PDB file of N, CA, C and O in Angstrom, chain B, residues numbered from 101:
ATOM      1  N   UNK B 101      26.023 -13.642  34.558  1.00  0.00           N
ATOM      2  CA  UNK B 101      25.338 -12.805  33.600  1.00  0.00           C
ATOM      3  C   UNK B 101      24.641 -13.691  32.574  1.00  0.00           C
ATOM      4  O   UNK B 101      25.233 -14.647  32.074  1.00  0.00           O
ATOM      5  N   UNK B 102      23.387 -13.378  32.260  1.00  0.00           N
ATOM      6  CA  UNK B 102      22.601 -14.158  31.300  1.00  0.00           C
ATOM      7  C   UNK B 102      22.695 -13.489  29.930  1.00  0.00           C
ATOM      8  O   UNK B 102      22.463 -12.285  29.819  1.00  0.00           O
ATOM      9  N   UNK B 103      23.033 -14.253  28.877  1.00  0.00           N
ATOM     10  CA  UNK B 103      23.071 -13.650  27.539  1.00  0.00           C
ATOM     11  C   UNK B 103      21.693 -13.136  27.131  1.00  0.00           C
ATOM     12  O   UNK B 103      20.672 -13.691  27.536  1.00  0.00           O
ATOM     13  N   UNK B 104      21.669 -12.075  26.331  1.00  0.00           N
ATOM     14  CA  UNK B 104      20.417 -11.446  25.914  1.00  0.00           C
ATOM     15  C   UNK B 104      19.535 -12.404  25.118  1.00  0.00           C
ATOM     16  O   UNK B 104      18.312 -12.269  25.148  1.00  0.00           O
ATOM     17  N   UNK B 105      20.120 -13.366  24.409  1.00  0.00           N
ATOM     18  CA  UNK B 105      19.340 -14.312  23.606  1.00  0.00           C
ATOM     19  C   UNK B 105      18.432 -15.192  24.467  1.00  0.00           C
ATOM     20  O   UNK B 105      17.408 -15.678  23.986  1.00  0.00           O
ATOM     21  N   UNK B 106      18.793 -15.399  25.718  1.00  0.00           N
ATOM     22  CA  UNK B 106      18.025 -16.294  26.572  1.00  0.00           C
ATOM     23  C   UNK B 106      17.063 -15.563  27.496  1.00  0.00           C
ATOM     24  O   UNK B 106      16.309 -16.208  28.225  1.00  0.00           O
ATOM     25  N   UNK B 107      17.068 -14.254  27.486  1.00  0.00           N
ATOM     26  CA  UNK B 107      16.161 -13.470  28.333  1.00  0.00           C
ATOM     27  C   UNK B 107      14.902 -13.178  27.528  1.00  0.00           C
ATOM     28  O   UNK B 107      14.999 -12.603  26.444  1.00  0.00           O
ATOM     29  N   UNK B 108      13.725 -13.553  28.020  1.00  0.00           N
ATOM     30  CA  UNK B 108      12.485 -13.217  27.299  1.00  0.00           C
ATOM     31  C   UNK B 108      12.331 -11.705  27.179  1.00  0.00           C
ATOM     32  O   UNK B 108      12.708 -10.957  28.080  1.00  0.00           O
ATOM     33  N   UNK B 109      11.765 -11.264  26.044  1.00  0.00           N
ATOM     34  CA  UNK B 109      11.610  -9.834  25.811  1.00  0.00           C
ATOM     35  C   UNK B 109      10.735  -9.170  26.861  1.00  0.00           C
ATOM     36  O   UNK B 109      10.915  -7.986  27.147  1.00  0.00           O
ATOM     37  N   UNK B 110       9.789  -9.904  27.443  1.00  0.00           N
ATOM     38  CA  UNK B 110       8.915  -9.291  28.444  1.00  0.00           C
ATOM     39  C   UNK B 110       9.688  -8.921  29.709  1.00  0.00           C
ATOM     40  O   UNK B 110       9.277  -8.013  30.430  1.00  0.00           O
ATOM     41  N   UNK B 111      10.803  -9.608  29.994  1.00  0.00           N
ATOM     42  CA  UNK B 111      11.584  -9.288  31.184  1.00  0.00           C
ATOM     43  C   UNK B 111      12.404  -8.019  31.013  1.00  0.00           C
ATOM     44  O   UNK B 111      12.673  -7.323  31.992  1.00  0.00           O
ATOM     45  N   UNK B 112      12.804  -7.709  29.785  1.00  0.00           N
ATOM     46  CA  UNK B 112      13.623  -6.519  29.581  1.00  0.00           C
ATOM     47  C   UNK B 112      12.823  -5.374  28.977  1.00  0.00           C
ATOM     48  O   UNK B 112      13.395  -4.327  28.672  1.00  0.00           O
ATOM     49  N   UNK B 113      11.502  -5.545  28.795  1.00  0.00           N
ATOM     50  CA  UNK B 113      10.643  -4.471  28.353  1.00  0.00           C
ATOM     51  C   UNK B 113      10.694  -4.170  26.870  1.00  0.00           C
ATOM     52  O   UNK B 113      10.273  -3.091  26.453  1.00  0.00           O
ATOM     53  N   UNK B 114      11.194  -5.085  26.062  1.00  0.00           N
ATOM     54  CA  UNK B 114      11.258  -4.868  24.626  1.00  0.00           C
ATOM     55  C   UNK B 114      10.230  -5.726  23.903  1.00  0.00           C
ATOM     56  O   UNK B 114       9.865  -6.808  24.363  1.00  0.00           O
ATOM     57  N   UNK B 115       9.780  -5.232  22.783  1.00  0.00           N
ATOM     58  CA  UNK B 115       8.872  -5.990  21.933  1.00  0.00           C
ATOM     59  C   UNK B 115       9.382  -5.884  20.511  1.00  0.00           C
ATOM     60  O   UNK B 115       9.619  -4.780  20.020  1.00  0.00           O
ATOM     61  N   UNK B 116       9.551  -6.999  19.849  1.00  0.00           N
ATOM     62  CA  UNK B 116      10.116  -7.016  18.509  1.00  0.00           C
ATOM     63  C   UNK B 116       9.191  -7.793  17.588  1.00  0.00           C
ATOM     64  O   UNK B 116       8.779  -8.906  17.914  1.00  0.00           O
ATOM     65  N   UNK B 117       8.863  -7.212  16.441  1.00  0.00           N
ATOM     66  CA  UNK B 117       8.032  -7.885  15.447  1.00  0.00           C
ATOM     67  C   UNK B 117       8.595  -7.576  14.064  1.00  0.00           C
ATOM     68  O   UNK B 117       9.101  -6.481  13.821  1.00  0.00           O
ATOM     69  N   UNK B 118       8.503  -8.534  13.178  1.00  0.00           N
ATOM     70  CA  UNK B 118       8.948  -8.376  11.794  1.00  0.00           C
ATOM     71  C   UNK B 118       7.719  -8.498  10.907  1.00  0.00           C
ATOM     72  O   UNK B 118       6.927  -9.428  11.062  1.00  0.00           O
ATOM     73  N   UNK B 119       7.561  -7.574   9.988  1.00  0.00           N
ATOM     74  CA  UNK B 119       6.427  -7.584   9.078  1.00  0.00           C
ATOM     75  C   UNK B 119       6.895  -7.957   7.683  1.00  0.00           C
ATOM     76  O   UNK B 119       7.787  -7.319   7.124  1.00  0.00           O
ATOM     77  N   UNK B 120       6.292  -8.986   7.130  1.00  0.00           N
ATOM     78  CA  UNK B 120       6.597  -9.453   5.783  1.00  0.00           C
ATOM     79  C   UNK B 120       5.344  -9.316   4.933  1.00  0.00           C
ATOM     80  O   UNK B 120       4.227  -9.406   5.441  1.00  0.00           O
ATOM     81  N   UNK B 121       5.532  -9.100   3.649  1.00  0.00           N
ATOM     82  CA  UNK B 121       4.367  -8.961   2.787  1.00  0.00           C
ATOM     83  C   UNK B 121       4.650  -9.418   1.373  1.00  0.00           C
ATOM     84  O   UNK B 121       5.792  -9.403   0.914  1.00  0.00           O
ATOM     85  N   UNK B 122       3.597  -9.823   0.691  1.00  0.00           N
ATOM     86  CA  UNK B 122       3.681 -10.250  -0.697  1.00  0.00           C
ATOM     87  C   UNK B 122       2.405  -9.810  -1.388  1.00  0.00           C
ATOM     88  O   UNK B 122       1.310  -9.980  -0.852  1.00  0.00           O
ATOM     89  N   UNK B 123       2.547  -9.242  -2.583  1.00  0.00           N
ATOM     90  CA  UNK B 123       1.384  -8.785  -3.337  1.00  0.00           C
ATOM     91  C   UNK B 123       1.493  -9.303  -4.758  1.00  0.00           C
ATOM     92  O   UNK B 123       2.566  -9.279  -5.361  1.00  0.00           O
ATOM     93  N   UNK B 124       0.371  -9.773  -5.288  1.00  0.00           N
ATOM     94  CA  UNK B 124       0.287 -10.280  -6.650  1.00  0.00           C
ATOM     95  C   UNK B 124      -0.910  -9.614  -7.331  1.00  0.00           C
ATOM     96  O   UNK B 124      -2.019  -9.628  -6.798  1.00  0.00           O
ATOM     97  N   UNK B 125      -0.679  -9.029  -8.518  1.00  0.00           N
ATOM     98  CA  UNK B 125      -1.754  -8.336  -9.225  1.00  0.00           C
ATOM     99  C   UNK B 125      -1.787  -8.832 -10.672  1.00  0.00           C
ATOM    100  O   UNK B 125      -1.206  -8.193 -11.549  1.00  0.00           O
ATOM    101  N   UNK B 126      -2.453  -9.955 -10.937  1.00  0.00           N
ATOM    102  CA  UNK B 126      -2.595 -10.401 -12.327  1.00  0.00           C
ATOM    103  C   UNK B 126      -3.696  -9.615 -13.039  1.00  0.00           C
ATOM    104  O   UNK B 126      -4.706  -9.258 -12.433  1.00  0.00           O
ATOM    105  N   UNK B 127      -3.489  -9.351 -14.332  1.00  0.00           N
ATOM    106  CA  UNK B 127      -4.475  -8.629 -15.138  1.00  0.00           C
ATOM    107  C   UNK B 127      -5.063  -9.565 -16.168  1.00  0.00           C
ATOM    108  O   UNK B 127      -4.362 -10.377 -16.773  1.00  0.00           O
ATOM    109  N   UNK B 128      -6.384  -9.434 -16.357  1.00  0.00           N
ATOM    110  CA  UNK B 128      -7.059 -10.230 -17.379  1.00  0.00           C
ATOM    111  C   UNK B 128      -7.033  -9.527 -18.727  1.00  0.00           C
ATOM    112  O   UNK B 128      -6.857 -10.167 -19.763  1.00  0.00           O
ATOM    113  N   UNK B 129      -7.207  -8.227 -18.713  1.00  0.00           N
ATOM    114  CA  UNK B 129      -7.097  -7.406 -19.925  1.00  0.00           C
ATOM    115  C   UNK B 129      -6.704  -6.001 -19.474  1.00  0.00           C
ATOM    116  O   UNK B 129      -6.202  -5.840 -18.362  1.00  0.00           O
ATOM    117  N   UNK B 130      -6.915  -4.990 -20.299  1.00  0.00           N
ATOM    118  CA  UNK B 130      -6.489  -3.630 -19.960  1.00  0.00           C
ATOM    119  C   UNK B 130      -7.267  -3.041 -18.780  1.00  0.00           C
ATOM    120  O   UNK B 130      -6.762  -2.141 -18.108  1.00  0.00           O
ATOM    121  N   UNK B 131      -8.477  -3.525 -18.514  1.00  0.00           N
ATOM    122  CA  UNK B 131      -9.311  -2.937 -17.453  1.00  0.00           C
ATOM    123  C   UNK B 131      -9.413  -3.779 -16.194  1.00  0.00           C
ATOM    124  O   UNK B 131      -9.339  -3.229 -15.095  1.00  0.00           O
ATOM    125  N   UNK B 132      -9.580  -5.086 -16.305  1.00  0.00           N
ATOM    126  CA  UNK B 132      -9.880  -5.943 -15.162  1.00  0.00           C
ATOM    127  C   UNK B 132      -8.599  -6.511 -14.552  1.00  0.00           C
ATOM    128  O   UNK B 132      -7.677  -6.919 -15.260  1.00  0.00           O
ATOM    129  N   UNK B 133      -8.570  -6.525 -13.217  1.00  0.00           N
ATOM    130  CA  UNK B 133      -7.425  -7.092 -12.517  1.00  0.00           C
ATOM    131  C   UNK B 133      -7.872  -7.723 -11.208  1.00  0.00           C
ATOM    132  O   UNK B 133      -8.928  -7.393 -10.669  1.00  0.00           O
ATOM    133  N   UNK B 134      -7.065  -8.620 -10.718  1.00  0.00           N
ATOM    134  CA  UNK B 134      -7.241  -9.223  -9.388  1.00  0.00           C
ATOM    135  C   UNK B 134      -6.084  -8.769  -8.520  1.00  0.00           C
ATOM    136  O   UNK B 134      -4.992  -8.499  -9.020  1.00  0.00           O
ATOM    137  N   UNK B 135      -6.323  -8.686  -7.225  1.00  0.00           N
ATOM    138  CA  UNK B 135      -5.239  -8.335  -6.315  1.00  0.00           C
ATOM    139  C   UNK B 135      -5.275  -9.281  -5.124  1.00  0.00           C
ATOM    140  O   UNK B 135      -6.299  -9.414  -4.454  1.00  0.00           O
ATOM    141  N   UNK B 136      -4.152  -9.931  -4.870  1.00  0.00           N
ATOM    142  CA  UNK B 136      -3.987 -10.810  -3.721  1.00  0.00           C
ATOM    143  C   UNK B 136      -2.860 -10.239  -2.867  1.00  0.00           C
ATOM    144  O   UNK B 136      -1.787  -9.917  -3.378  1.00  0.00           O
ATOM    145  N   UNK B 137      -3.107 -10.118  -1.571  1.00  0.00           N
ATOM    146  CA  UNK B 137      -2.103  -9.582  -0.654  1.00  0.00           C
ATOM    147  C   UNK B 137      -1.996 -10.508   0.552  1.00  0.00           C
ATOM    148  O   UNK B 137      -3.003 -10.923   1.127  1.00  0.00           O
ATOM    149  N   UNK B 138      -0.752 -10.825   0.926  1.00  0.00           N
ATOM    150  CA  UNK B 138      -0.483 -11.630   2.111  1.00  0.00           C
ATOM    151  C   UNK B 138       0.495 -10.849   2.981  1.00  0.00           C
ATOM    152  O   UNK B 138       1.555 -10.439   2.508  1.00  0.00           O
ATOM    153  N   UNK B 139       0.149 -10.642   4.235  1.00  0.00           N
ATOM    154  CA  UNK B 139       1.014  -9.963   5.199  1.00  0.00           C
ATOM    155  C   UNK B 139       1.160 -10.857   6.417  1.00  0.00           C
ATOM    156  O   UNK B 139       0.219 -11.549   6.807  1.00  0.00           O
ATOM    157  N   UNK B 140       2.337 -10.839   7.013  1.00  0.00           N
ATOM    158  CA  UNK B 140       2.594 -11.636   8.211  1.00  0.00           C
ATOM    159  C   UNK B 140       3.350 -10.803   9.229  1.00  0.00           C
ATOM    160  O   UNK B 140       4.324 -10.128   8.897  1.00  0.00           O
ATOM    161  N   UNK B 141       2.897 -10.857  10.456  1.00  0.00           N
ATOM    162  CA  UNK B 141       3.602 -10.248  11.582  1.00  0.00           C
ATOM    163  C   UNK B 141       4.231 -11.392  12.369  1.00  0.00           C
ATOM    164  O   UNK B 141       3.524 -12.198  12.975  1.00  0.00           O
ATOM    165  N   UNK B 142       5.553 -11.461  12.358  1.00  0.00           N
ATOM    166  CA  UNK B 142       6.282 -12.544  13.019  1.00  0.00           C
ATOM    167  C   UNK B 142       6.924 -12.017  14.298  1.00  0.00           C
ATOM    168  O   UNK B 142       7.577 -10.974  14.293  1.00  0.00           O
ATOM    169  N   UNK B 143       6.734 -12.738  15.378  1.00  0.00           N
ATOM    170  CA  UNK B 143       7.313 -12.373  16.664  1.00  0.00           C
ATOM    171  C   UNK B 143       8.066 -13.565  17.221  1.00  0.00           C
ATOM    172  O   UNK B 143       8.076 -14.638  16.618  1.00  0.00           O
ATOM    173  N   UNK B 144       8.687 -13.382  18.356  1.00  0.00           N
ATOM    174  CA  UNK B 144       9.420 -14.490  18.968  1.00  0.00           C
ATOM    175  C   UNK B 144       8.505 -15.436  19.735  1.00  0.00           C
ATOM    176  O   UNK B 144       8.888 -16.571  20.015  1.00  0.00           O
ATOM    177  N   UNK B 145       7.311 -14.989  20.074  1.00  0.00           N
ATOM    178  CA  UNK B 145       6.373 -15.855  20.797  1.00  0.00           C
ATOM    179  C   UNK B 145       5.490 -16.598  19.778  1.00  0.00           C
ATOM    180  O   UNK B 145       5.721 -16.510  18.572  1.00  0.00           O
ATOM    181  N   UNK B 146       4.502 -17.311  20.260  1.00  0.00           N
ATOM    182  CA  UNK B 146       3.633 -18.108  19.383  1.00  0.00           C
ATOM    183  C   UNK B 146       2.419 -17.335  18.900  1.00  0.00           C
ATOM    184  O   UNK B 146       1.385 -17.944  18.626  1.00  0.00           O
ATOM    185  N   UNK B 147       2.506 -16.030  18.786  1.00  0.00           N
ATOM    186  CA  UNK B 147       1.365 -15.214  18.374  1.00  0.00           C
ATOM    187  C   UNK B 147       1.587 -14.575  17.007  1.00  0.00           C
ATOM    188  O   UNK B 147       1.260 -13.404  16.819  1.00  0.00           O
ATOM    189  N   UNK B 148       2.127 -15.308  16.068  1.00  0.00           N
ATOM    190  CA  UNK B 148       2.273 -14.791  14.709  1.00  0.00           C
ATOM    191  C   UNK B 148       0.897 -14.603  14.091  1.00  0.00           C
ATOM    192  O   UNK B 148      -0.044 -15.325  14.420  1.00  0.00           O
ATOM    193  N   UNK B 149       0.784 -13.635  13.200  1.00  0.00           N
ATOM    194  CA  UNK B 149      -0.510 -13.332  12.593  1.00  0.00           C
ATOM    195  C   UNK B 149      -0.359 -13.221  11.080  1.00  0.00           C
ATOM    196  O   UNK B 149       0.614 -12.655  10.582  1.00  0.00           O
ATOM    197  N   UNK B 150      -1.331 -13.768  10.356  1.00  0.00           N
ATOM    198  CA  UNK B 150      -1.391 -13.662   8.903  1.00  0.00           C
ATOM    199  C   UNK B 150      -2.632 -12.879   8.516  1.00  0.00           C
ATOM    200  O   UNK B 150      -3.687 -13.013   9.137  1.00  0.00           O
ATOM    201  N   UNK B 151      -2.492 -12.061   7.485  1.00  0.00           N
ATOM    202  CA  UNK B 151      -3.614 -11.300   6.947  1.00  0.00           C
ATOM    203  C   UNK B 151      -3.645 -11.552   5.446  1.00  0.00           C
ATOM    204  O   UNK B 151      -2.703 -11.210   4.730  1.00  0.00           O
ATOM    205  N   UNK B 152      -4.737 -12.155   4.974  1.00  0.00           N
ATOM    206  CA  UNK B 152      -4.921 -12.444   3.552  1.00  0.00           C
ATOM    207  C   UNK B 152      -6.065 -11.589   3.022  1.00  0.00           C
ATOM    208  O   UNK B 152      -7.144 -11.544   3.611  1.00  0.00           O
ATOM    209  N   UNK B 153      -5.817 -10.913   1.906  1.00  0.00           N
ATOM    210  CA  UNK B 153      -6.859 -10.091   1.292  1.00  0.00           C
ATOM    211  C   UNK B 153      -6.879 -10.380  -0.202  1.00  0.00           C
ATOM    212  O   UNK B 153      -5.840 -10.633  -0.812  1.00  0.00           O
ATOM    213  N   UNK B 154      -8.067 -10.339  -0.778  1.00  0.00           N
ATOM    214  CA  UNK B 154      -8.237 -10.539  -2.223  1.00  0.00           C
ATOM    215  C   UNK B 154      -9.318  -9.594  -2.706  1.00  0.00           C
ATOM    216  O   UNK B 154     -10.259  -9.277  -1.979  1.00  0.00           O
ATOM    217  N   UNK B 155      -9.170  -9.149  -3.940  1.00  0.00           N
ATOM    218  CA  UNK B 155     -10.174  -8.246  -4.491  1.00  0.00           C
ATOM    219  C   UNK B 155     -10.126  -8.189  -5.993  1.00  0.00           C
ATOM    220  O   UNK B 155      -9.146  -8.598  -6.616  1.00  0.00           O
ATOM    221  N   UNK B 156     -11.191  -7.681  -6.568  1.00  0.00           N
ATOM    222  CA  UNK B 156     -11.315  -7.507  -8.024  1.00  0.00           C
ATOM    223  C   UNK B 156     -11.377  -6.011  -8.284  1.00  0.00           C
ATOM    224  O   UNK B 156     -12.038  -5.271  -7.554  1.00  0.00           O
ATOM    225  N   UNK B 157     -10.675  -5.565  -9.342  1.00  0.00           N
ATOM    226  CA  UNK B 157     -10.641  -4.148  -9.626  1.00  0.00           C
ATOM    227  C   UNK B 157     -10.868  -3.860 -11.107  1.00  0.00           C
ATOM    228  O   UNK B 157     -10.661  -4.713 -11.970  1.00  0.00           O
ATOM    229  N   UNK B 158     -11.301  -2.628 -11.368  1.00  0.00           N
ATOM    230  CA  UNK B 158     -11.526  -2.139 -12.734  1.00  0.00           C
ATOM    231  C   UNK B 158     -10.789  -0.816 -12.868  1.00  0.00           C
ATOM    232  O   UNK B 158     -10.942   0.071 -12.029  1.00  0.00           O
ATOM    233  N   UNK B 159      -9.997  -0.682 -13.911  1.00  0.00           N
ATOM    234  CA  UNK B 159      -9.327   0.596 -14.181  1.00  0.00           C
ATOM    235  C   UNK B 159     -10.121   1.345 -15.234  1.00  0.00           C
ATOM    236  O   UNK B 159     -10.521   0.778 -16.251  1.00  0.00           O
ATOM    237  N   UNK B 160     -10.344   2.614 -14.979  1.00  0.00           N
ATOM    238  CA  UNK B 160     -11.112   3.441 -15.922  1.00  0.00           C
ATOM    239  C   UNK B 160     -10.207   4.078 -16.952  1.00  0.00           C
ATOM    240  O   UNK B 160     -10.680   4.807 -17.824  1.00  0.00           O
TER     241      UNK B 160
END
């Protein structure tokens, strides 16, 4: 019997991914702000993905 840790997920029909995220929103004053977001999809294979987003915002 082969332990589950050594069987690739593609052989047993499972797919597992972990999603991590971090967000930072610094404000310059009462109206203006920046937003930085980092997200990562981590898998057991070599196909991890990062998504970086940045933007400027105004509050009314």
